[in-house]
C-alpha positions in Angstrom: 5.1 -19.7 8.2 4.1 -16.4 9.8 5.7 -13.1 9.7 7.2 -11.4 12.8 7.0 -7.8 13.4 10.1 -6.0 14.0 11.0 -2.3 15.1 12.2 0.1 12.4 15.5 0.3 14.2 15.9 -3.5 13.9 15.2 -3.3 10.2 17.6 -0.5 9.6 20.3 -2.5 11.4 19.6 -5.5 9.3 19.7 -3.4 6.1 23.0 -1.8 7.1 24.7 -5.2 7.2 23.5 -5.8 3.6 21.9 -8.9 5.2 18.3 -8.3 4.4 16.1 -7.8 1.4 13.8 -4.7 1.8 10.4 -5.1 -0.2 8.2 -2.1 -0.5 4.5 -3.3 -0.9 3.0 0.2 -1.6 1.4 1.2 -5.0 3.6 2.7 -7.8 2.6 6.3 -7.1 3.4 6.0 -3.4 6.8 4.5 -4.2 7.5 7.1 -6.8 7.0 9.8 -4.2 9.2 8.4 -1.5 11.3 5.2 -1.3 14.4 3.5 0.4 17.1 3.2 -2.3 17.9 -0.5 -3.0 14.5 -1.8 -1.9 12.5 -4.0 -4.3 9.0 -3.0 -5.3 6.0 -5.5 -5.0 2.6 -3.8 -4.7 0.1 -5.7 -2.7 -2.4 -5.3 -5.5 -0.1 -7.4 -7.7 0.9 -10.2 -5.3 -0.9 -12.8 -7.4 1.3 -12.0 -10.4 4.5 -11.8 -8.2 7.7 -13.1 -9.9 10.1 -11.7 -7.4 12.6 -14.4 -6.4 13.1 -14.3 -2.6 16.3 -15.7 -1.4 15.9 -18.4 1.3 19.3 -17.4 2.8 18.6 -13.8 3.5 15.9 -12.2 5.7 13.1 -10.5 3.9 11.5 -7.3 5.3 8.2 -6.1 4.1 7.0 -2.4 4.4 4.3 -0.2 3.6 3.8 3.5 4.7 2.9 2.8 8.3 2.7 -0.9 8.7 -1.1 -1.3 8.4 -1.4 -2.8 5.0 1.6 -5.2 5.6 0.0 -6.5 8.8 -3.3 -7.0 7.0 -1.6 -8.9 4.1 0.7 -10.9 6.4 -0.7 -14.3 5.3 -0.2 -13.7 1.7 3.3 -12.2 2.2 4.3 -15.1 4.4 3.4 -17.6 1.7 5.3 -15.5 -0.9 8.4 -15.6 1.4 8.2 -19.4 1.7 11.3 -20.6 3.5 12.9 -17.2 4.0 13.0 -15.5 7.5 10.4 -12.7 6.9 9.4 -9.7 8.9 7.1 -6.8 8.9 8.3 -3.3 9.9 6.3 -1.7 12.7 5.6 1.8 11.5 6.5 1.1 7.9 8.3 3.8 5.9 7.7 6.4 8.3 9.3 4.3 11.1 12.2 3.6 8.8 12.8 7.2 8.1 12.6 8.1 11.8 15.1 5.4 12.5 17.5 6.8 10.1 17.0 4.8 6.9 18.0 6.4 3.7 14.7 7.7 2.2 14.7 9.4 -1.1 11.9 11.7 -2.5 11.1 11.1 -6.1 10.0 13.5 -8.8 6.5 15.0 -8.8 4.0 12.2 -9.5 0.3 11.7 -9.7 -1.8 11.7 -6.5 -1.6 8.6 -4.5 -4.2 6.0 -5.5 -5.9 6.2 -2.1 -6.2 9.9 -2.5 -7.7 9.5 -6.0 -10.3 7.0 -4.4 -11.1 9.4 -1.6 -11.7 12.3 -4.1 -13.9 10.1 -6.3 -15.9 8.9 -3.3 -16.3 12.4 -2.0 -17.4 13.8 -5.5 -19.9 10.9 -5.9 -21.4 11.5 -2.5 -21.6 15.3 -2.9 -23.1 14.9 -6.4 -25.7 12.6 -5.1 -26.8 14.9 -2.4 -26.9 17.9 -4.7 -28.6 16.0 -7.5 -31.1 14.7 -4.8 -31.9 18.1 -3.6 -32.1 19.8 -7.1 -33.2 17.1 -9.5 -34.9 14.0 -8.0 -34.6 12.6 -4.3 -33.7 9.2 -5.9 -30.2 10.6 -6.4 -29.7 10.5 -2.6 -29.3 6.7 -3.2 -25.9 7.4 -4.7 -24.7 9.1 -1.6 -25.9 6.2 0.4 -24.3 3.7 -2.0 -20.9 5.5 -1.6 -21.3 5.6 2.1 -22.0 1.9 2.2 -18.9 1.3 0.0 -16.7 3.3 2.3 -18.1 1.5 5.4 -17.3 -2.0 3.8 -13.8 -0.8 2.7 -13.1 0.4 6.3 -14.2 -2.7 7.9 -12.5 -5.1 5.4 -9.4 -3.2 4.8 -9.7 -3.8 1.0 -10.8 -1.4 -1.6 -11.7 -2.7 -5.1 -11.9 0.9 -6.5 -8.3 1.5 -5.3 -7.3 -1.7 -7.1 -8.9 -0.5 -10.3 -7.5 2.9 -10.1 -3.9 1.3 -9.5 -4.4 -0.3 -12.9 -4.9 2.8 -14.8 -2.0 4.0 -17.0 -1.0 7.1 -15.0 -0.8 5.0 -11.9 1.5 2.3 -13.3 5.2 2.5 -12.6 7.2 2.9 -15.7 9.1 -0.4 -16.8 
């Protein structure tokens, strides 16, 4: 089965009829900051451990912040949906908000995991350049390593560091 992409307006119409199950695939810190009430939470980084029963008689709508991650994970999400009619929202949460979906801002929370990864990468690259200039030119290899990691992450759409950061205690959603 494959997932079909629908507009945010179509998703909102399906949600208003209490017909569809909306599933947020963003990380816990992202969801804590902004979410659609009544949506289920299933982070992409935890799909392998997913125990969310998906009804075969209701459409399932997956969303992330802008639709990019759900599109990249369409195959895994389609197999999770099994027989259910399943969709991806074009524009993700941002599109849902523009289309009139009720979006709630949560309490202050830690930085989003992607932002934590970006700060870590920037700090390592800068540290490698500074240490290479002041201590030993071999430290420039650290900046090159970080640049290579960012290149692979951008080309593949996966980030092992982001997954590792998501597992840290301050990034886990409270039970």
